[in-house]
N, C-alpha and C positions, 0 to 999 in steps of 0.2 A: 385476513382472508384465508378461508379453508383451502388446503391444498394437499396433494399427495405426490410423492417423489419416486421415480424409478430410474435406476442407473441402467444404461444399456451399453453394450459392447457390440459394435457392428462387425460384419465379416471383413471389412476392409481395414480394420484396426482402430477406427475412431471409437472414442469412449466419452460418455457424458451423461448428463442428467436431463430427463424430461419431466417437468413439474406441472401437473394438471391443477389449474385454478378454475373451477367450473363456472364461476361468476365473472371472470375476467373479461374486460372490453378491450384490452390491449395485449400484445405479445412482446416478449423480451427475448433477445438472442445475445449471448456472449460466447466468443470462441477465443481460446487462449492457447498460445504456444510458448514453450520455453525458448524465447528468441530475443531476449532483452539485451541490454548493453554488455553484459558479462559474456555473452556468446559470440561477439564479433571477433574477427580474425586477430586483431592487435590493437593496442592503444593508438596507433598511428591513424586508424580508421574507426575510432571509438564511436563516432556518431553515425555509423552505418544503420544500426537498428532504428535509431530515432528518425533519421531522414527516410528510411524505407517505410516507416509507419506514416510519415507525412504524405508519402506517395501512394498509400494504400487505396485510395479511392480515385486514382487517376485512370488513365486509358487502360482498357481490358479487351478481351476478345469480342465484345459486343459494342462497347462505347468508346469512341475515339479520343475523348477528353474528360478531364475531371468535371468540367462544366456540364457536359451532356449526362454523365452519370449522376451527378448531384441533382440536376433538374428532374431526372426520372425518379430518383430515390425519394425525394422529398415532396413530390407533387400532391400527395394526400396527407401530408403533415408528418410523415415518418421522420425519425431522428437516427443518425448514426454517428459513430466516433471511433477512434482507436487511441490506444496509449501505450507507452513503453516504460518499463522500469528496469531495475538492474537484471531481473530474471525473465520478466514476462513481456509478451506483446499480446494485447487484448483488443479484439474487434467487437463492438457492441451496437446494437440496434434496438429501437423501440418503435412499434407501429400499432395502428388501429387493428382490431381483430379481423376486420373484413379483408385485409390485404396481406395477411401473414405470409402466405405462399409466395407472393411476388417479392416480398422483402427478403425472404430466405434465399430465393434464387439470386437476388442482387448481391447478397453477402457471398454466396458461392462464387459469383463472377470476380468480385473484388479480391477475394482471398486466393483463389486457385488459378486465375487467368490474367494476372497483371501484365501489362505491356510497358515495362519501365522504359522511358525515353529521356533523351538528354535535356530537352526543354523543361520537362517537369522536374528532373533532378536539379538543374540550375535554379529553378524557381524555389523549390523546397529547401535548398541550401540557404537561400536568402531568408526564407521564412524561419527556418531553424535558428539562424544567426540572430534574427530579430527576437525570437522567443527567449533564447538564452541571455541575450544582452539585457532584456527586460528583467530576467530573474536576478541579474547582478544588483538591481536596485531594490530587491526584496531581501532584507536582512535575514529573515527566517529561511529563505531558499539558500542563501549563501552559507548559512551556519552548519546545517546538518550534514552535507557532504564532507565538510572539514572534520566533523566529529567522526564520521565513518572512516575517513582516511587515517586519522589519528589512531583509531583502534586497530587498524591494519587491514581494512577492507580494500580490495583491489579495484578502486573506482577512480574517476577523474572528477575534479570540481568543474563548475560551469566555466571558469576562466580557462581551464586547460582544455575543456571540450570545444570552446570557441576556436581555439588555435588549430584544431585538427579537422574542421569541417571541409575545408578545401581538398583535403587528401581523399575523400570518398569518391570513387568512380562508379559508373554503371555496373562495371564488373563486380565490384564489391557488393552492390545492392542486390544483383541477380544471384550471386553466390550465396549471400545470407538467406534469401528467400528459399532457394533450392535446398539449402542444408537444414534449415530450421522449420520450414513449413511442410511438415510431413504428417501422414496420417496417425502415426503412433505417438507423435510429439504434440498432439492437439488434445485439448479437453473442451467440452462445450457445456453450457447450461441454457436450456430453452424453457421459458416459463409462459404459460398462458392456458387457454381452453384447449384441451387435448382431445376431446371426444370426437371421434371419427377422423382424426388427423394423424395419429401416431404412425400408421403405416406409410403415409405420404411423406412424412418428415423423414422416416428411416430411409425410404427410396431415394429421396433427395441427397441425403448425406452419403448413402452408398455410391452415388454417382460422382462424388468429388474426385477429380483427377489429380492426385498428389502422390509422390513417392511414399513408400511405406515407412521408412525411416525407423528411428528409435526414439524413446522418451529420454531426453538428455538428463544427465546427472547435474546436480546443483553444485557449483564450485564451492570449495571450502577454504576459508581464510583462517590464519592463526591470529587470534586477537590478543591484544596486549594493552596495558595502561600506557598513558602518555602524560607529559607535562601539560599544563594549560595551553590551549590554542587561542591566541589573541588575533582577531581579524579587525584591523583598525580601519575605521571609515570616518573621515572627518565630519561627514554629515550626520553621524549617528549620535544624537544628543543624549541618548540613554544607553542601557546595556540590554542587548538581546542575547540571552544565555541558553545553553543547552547542556545538560548533564546526562550521560549515559552510563549505567552500570550493566555489565554483562555477566552471564553465567554460561559455562562451556558445555551446556546440554540444552535439549529442547524440553521446555516445560510441558507437562501433560495438560489435558483440558481442565482437570480439577484444580491444578495450580494456577492456571490462567484465570479461571473463574475467581479464585481466592484473591489473587493480585488485583483483579478488576474491582473487587470490593474494597480492597486497601487503597486503591487509587481514588476511589470515590470518597472514602473517609478523609483522605489527605487533601484532595484538590478538587472534588467533584462539584461542590456547591458553595454558596456564600457562607454556609455554616461549617465548612470543612476546616481541618486542623491547620493546614498550610495557607491555602488560598483565601479561606474565610478569615483567618487571623490577620493575614497581610492586608486584605481589604478593610478590615475593621480599623487597623492602625494607619491606613493611608499609605502603605508601603509600595503597593504594586497593583496595577489594574488587572493584570492577567497572569496566572500561573497554572500550569498543567502537569499531570503525570500520566504515564501510559506504560503498559506492560505488553510485550509481544514475544512470541516464540518463533524463532528462525528455524532453519533446517538443521543447524548444528549447534547454535548458540541462541540465548534468549537475552532480551534487554529490558531494562527498567529505565525509562527516560523522564527527565524533569525538564521543564523549559518555561520561558516567559519573558517578559519585558519589565525592567525596573530602572528607576533613575539611579544614577551613580551614588547620590548622597544617601539613598535608602537601601542600597544593595546589601551592605553588611548586616543591617537589621533583618532583612528578608532571609538572608542565608542563615542567620542565627535560628530563625523559626524553622527552616527546612531541616537543619541539623538536629535541633531540639526534638522535632516531631518524628523524624526517622529513628533517632536514638530511643524515643519513647516506644516505638513499635519493637525494636530490638529487645527492649526491656520487658516486653509483654504487656505494655499498657494499652491493650485493646479490649474493650468490654464486650460482653454478649449483646448489650444494648446497641453498641456501635455497629456490630456485625449485623444484627437483625435490621437495623435501619437501612444498611447498605443492600441487604437482600431484597427488601421491599422496593428500594429504588430500581434494582436490576429487574425484578419482576414486572414493575410498571413500564420499564423501557422495553421489555420483552413483548408485553401485550400491545404496546403501541408500534412495534417494529415490523409488522406485516400487514400494513394497511393498503399497500400497492404492490403490483407485480414486480416493480423494480426493487423494492425493499426485500421481497421474498428471494429474488435472484441474488441479491447481494449477501443475504444470509448464508447461502450455500457456496457461493463462488470462492470466497477467501480460502476456506480449507480444501475445497475440492480442487481447485486449481494448483494449490500448493503441494498436497500430498495425497490426493485421491480419497480423502475422507469425506463421507457423506454425514453431515451432522444431523442428529435427530431433533427436529424442531419441537415436536411434542414433548420431548423429555427435558427440555431447558428448565422448566420450573423445578423439576425433581433435582436437576444438577445444582441449581441455586441453593436449594434447601440443604444440599449435601456439604456445603462450604463450612469449614470449621475455623474456629479462632486459632487453634494450634497450627493448622495447615497454612493459614495466612502468615503467621508470625515466622514459622519455620522457613518459608519460601523467601521472605524478605531477609532473614538472617543469611540464607545461603548466598544471596546476591552480594551482601557485604563481605562474607567470608571469601567469595571468589576474588575480591580485590582487583578487579580489572574494570577500569573506569577512566572517563575523560571528562573535562570541563572545557567548554569553549564559549567564547563570546564575541559579539560584534559590537564595537563601541569606539568612540573617539578618545576614550580615556587611555591610561597608561597600563602597561603590563603589571606594574605593582598593584593596581586595583583588582585585577583578576587574581593575582597570587594571594591577596588577602582572602578572597572567597575560597580559593582552592585550599588554603591552609585550614579553614574552618571545616570544610568537607573531609579533609584528610584525617581529622580526629576520629571520624566514624570507623576508620579501618584499622 
């Protein structure tokens, strides 16, 4: 869908993107605060942000209960949600074009005028407890927080988080909202038909009654390698593994684009070098790789599920193919195929208002960068074979990595896989 993007900075300190999609029949709203788990007062009340997010659509200055607010919000089919991560708390909504102004006003009420009460707190503690307990049955959910901890990130696992839910009080919830939900700590992305509406949107946003505040800094952790992390689960009949390699700097956009192409070559399709080879030999149903740039560090992740009796054969393929990359065994034909795949995904990636919104929010919410959508094909063509190989080599040279696995097997099983990977470094 054709669209144009404008960044605005309001007099009250709010900052965000208004994205005009002339043919849109829906409107999307996303509001982000640096208010995630890493910004709570202490580990003793680690679940404060998460519980507050669950209470986000409860009582406010106009509606006396979550039920009343929900009934009003969704009566014409509109959708809303909120989610919390290590650093962010995001409120999102999607509605029909004809009621965009009503939904924006309801978003304002929820974000700026919550009436946190004890009954809702007690209820949401129970809901959060149920949610986290459910995650403990998901081996992938259990795995990656342990990887983060092993690398040195200052987070809690789901088991640890369950133990501190009861510590959270209304005072903690109200303090967290007051300290984090400020005008300067907010970013927004609003997408839809903007003709004749921009001034009304700006006036609404200018009316939001929050403290001025500041944009919070992102906490920094000192990352390090660790021995293999075994998470033993007797019901885990196979191995769910995660491998993370880190680099002590933020990759630039060109390097991320190059690594995305490499990930496609290694694990992107049934013809890829790792995933495709594993499937061809019947070794593993699913294997993935992914590269991301953090605020101070970048990561190259591999993961998947494999039966214990075929795990060593799979890891032989992983080691062989990574070593092949380090030795420069990437052809121009490999790279061109990956570029064409990226271009196809790009052209398919803006068919809806939500897809357009998600294209911009990741970078804008992270570091205020407004990506140039029209320039993506040019950026894809700029990817070079040498840039791809050099970035992969830098991850290996950094030698900061960890392997973790959820399995009913023995530690010796994981150590054999670790020893194979260690040969890369």
